C-alpha positions in Angstrom: 125.7 63.3 98.8 125.9 67.4 98.4 123.0 68.2 100.9 120.2 71.0 99.1 121.8 72.9 102.8 125.3 73.1 101.9 124.5 73.7 97.7 122.7 76.9 98.8 125.7 77.8 101.0 128.4 77.2 97.9 125.6 78.9 95.6 125.8 82.4 97.9 129.7 81.9 98.7 130.1 81.9 95.0 127.4 84.8 94.1 129.3 86.7 96.8 132.7 86.4 95.6 131.7 87.3 92.0 129.5 90.4 93.1 132.6 91.6 95.2 134.5 91.9 92.0 137.1 90.5 94.3 139.2 87.9 92.0 141.0 86.3 95.2 137.6 85.7 96.4 136.4 84.4 93.4 139.2 81.9 92.9 138.9 80.4 96.6 136.1 78.3 94.9 138.9 76.6 92.2 141.0 73.9 92.4 144.7 74.9 91.0 144.2 71.5 88.1 140.6 73.4 86.8 138.6 72.2 83.9 136.3 75.7 83.4 133.8 75.3 80.2 132.6 78.6 78.6 131.6 80.0 75.8 132.8 83.6 76.8 136.8 82.2 76.8 136.9 82.3 72.4 134.8 85.1 72.7 137.0 87.4 74.8 139.7 86.5 72.7 141.3 84.1 75.5 141.1 80.9 73.5 139.4 79.2 70.4 139.0 75.7 72.7 136.6 77.4 75.1 138.3 74.9 77.7 140.7 76.5 80.5 142.8 73.7 82.7 145.1 75.7 85.5 144.3 78.0 87.5 146.9 80.6 86.6 144.9 80.8 83.2 141.6 81.1 85.2 142.9 84.1 87.0 143.9 85.9 83.9 140.9 84.8 82.0 138.5 86.0 85.1 140.2 89.3 85.2 139.7 89.7 81.0 136.2 89.8 81.9 135.7 91.7 85.0 137.7 94.5 83.3 135.1 93.9 80.2 131.7 93.4 81.9 130.2 94.4 85.2 129.2 91.3 86.7 126.0 91.1 89.0 124.8 87.8 89.9 121.8 86.8 91.8 119.8 83.0 92.2 116.9 82.1 90.2 116.7 78.2 91.3 118.8 75.2 92.7 118.9 71.6 91.9 120.4 68.8 93.8 120.9 65.6 92.8 122.6 62.8 94.1 126.7 63.6 93.2 125.8 67.2 91.8 123.9 70.6 92.2 123.2 72.8 89.4 122.2 76.6 90.0 120.6 78.9 87.5 121.8 82.5 88.1 120.4 85.9 86.4 124.0 86.9 85.0 123.2 91.0 85.0 119.8 91.5 85.3 118.6 90.1 81.8 120.3 86.5 81.1 119.6 83.3 82.9 122.7 81.1 83.0 123.3 77.2 84.9 126.5 76.4 86.6 126.9 72.9 88.3 129.3 71.5 90.4 
């Protein structure tokens, strides 16, 4: 079970990594066999499927995003269940997104 304390710490680390714009810090939060889904994947013309299934492609995709947008995240809310957590984030001060882990 993920405790709320661990979830808050992980969310803070994740947000700090993204706000630092350091690709290495960002990638520390993802496994090599990642399955990453995002509606931005086809929008940024990375692939048409909207999913990335390895860390090398994820790095390339994130680099495109970091060079395209000025990312800035802040946490809005955090919700924890039995085996996962979800946090709502303010993205670039205007859009709210949901991320689960």
